[in-house]
C-alpha angles and dihedrals in degrees: 000000000000091000089056092049091047091050093050093048091048092050091048093051092047091050093049092049093047091049090059099036094092112067103021116263144109132278111275120231119243117279096352097056111191095343095106090056090056095059138140096004116020093189093057090043092056091048092050091048091058091052091048103037105021133237096322117057131175120214141157127232101204100298098348123093114222138183122213116206117194106174119080095219090051091047092052093046093048099044091044092057128087091237091067098038098092124084134204121236102273112224093244091053093047088061092042091052091051091050092050099044099034097248111345120117092201108143114261137184122010111297098060102029128092140192121013093349092056093045092051097048094043095046093049092046094048093046093048095046090049088053087056090054103257105187093006134105091256089076093050096087090057091051092043091055090056091046093052093053092045092050090049089054092048091050090054089049095050109140091021128101115264120202109231097200095065099026097108103026099100095040094053092044088052093055089053092045090053090050094046100041106013090241137097137203129225108254088243094053109122091219091058091046091052094046092047093049092049095050093045094045092049093050092050100040105037111106108205092182095051109132091236090066095050097073121043092207089067092066092040094057099027105035094153097062111133093240090058096045093050092050092046089051092056093049094045091054094047092045089050091064092046096046092049090059092043091055090054092051093045093049088059092048093048091051091055096255122137116248117220114250090210090102132054093242092049093048093048094048092047090051090050091049092050091049092051094046097044096034092214137122131199120248114262115263142117109309093008124120127216098222093193088073095055109107138162089243091057090048092055091046093050093050090051089051092049090055095043095045100035108038115047093033093058097038091048091051091051090047091053090049092054092045093049093047092046088051092049107044094171091059091044090054093051091050091049092049090053092047090051089061094049139071127207090266090058092065093126089059096054097102102159094045092048093048092048091049091049092048100056096071089045093052091046097046109147121258090222124059112273090218136349104268100055140043103213096173092065095052093040095051103025111137089211090061103034127048093217105015096175097046136081095246116158091187087079085079098041129082120226086261091057099250123132114273123201120213119213090211094055103095109162092154097041125239142248129037093332096052113145108279091206094058096113093050092046092051092049093048093046092050096047097041095043099046096040097047095042089048096048099038140037115222126214131175117241123224091262116117119266109231123194111201135197111280128247125191089317130031105250121205115257123277101262141126133230140190114238110205120188112238124231101239126189118251098263141109101292134190094265096044 
């Protein structure tokens, strides 16, 4: 008997060791995987792992095998290869897919699909958004309209406390809504407030590493767990806004009317209609779209992804920028002095503003991995890569001559085949919002406490308040003219 037990234990140990041999790592414990080795401080644990095992580390999050990559060159090589181009069905998207299809977990949209489905959805989305002017001056009027209303609100609130955390939420959502549907809300519209609150709340409160999401059988047998009901509630509310607009578009199509292609929803529905009527699909090739894979379910999923991926990320970065400038008045003054000397057409000369805008996502890099393949925190706050990794130091992005310097290890939008498709829009919004608001207003922290909370999917700025004071600018062509 004891010989049998000894044999079984030996085989089990050998299997566990072999499972973790490549890449380097340590045997996970049953059920929990590598979680016990991450406690009590996951950030320090990840740093220690790199020292012990090198730049490629294997670990297990409950029942899911993961690889942590620490070196930028390795990250770029890995994410640029076909082997790392696929994605698993993220827990949030599993629930979203069920809500859209009525029960199926089949991957939808862009972020959780692979193969031909992923290529089709991504190519169509990229092509359509480029037609709308993503990253070009043609989108500037839409962003300017949001800026003007936001600045009007800030002017009315002068002398009052402004909450940094939610300052940009509605404006950024509105830019996306205008791109997706061709419409916009007033910033005071209760529908916009509700949509903005739902998206922001979901991004900050969703727990992707919650044990209940690690095993599908948990949701199958315990569907009424609080964590599931809360997540379903967020998705139902967001889908409600989307489906209401889709019904309006589809009613026009069903009545024989043409739907304007000047919105993402309109362009997608028109493409679907043409594919159904003509029963044809383009040949596969770079830039071509397989129309047979266009479906209303994918459309809903993509719109959800655009809001999830393009709203809270941008508004949080801007919130961090305002907080960091308000906390560092001497840097804020230098940026404003440079902006005072520039006009909008001198954007390529705005060195301090560009470096400050680049720095905020680096300073606010999450303490937990953004997604399984990469470890952004290590590259964003690595003392071997940054002179002062824990400080707001715009000189990180300036050469000794004062020109803008790009860092190959600064990857706020990812890299490789899955690089963020909204990068150009995000950069344009960050530039216009940051430079205009820092030029037009001075920002000062109030005496309220600054509270840093546990992160969700994104790393939200701290709970704090600021005073926004309108600056007395000379009568000249200014940046926002």
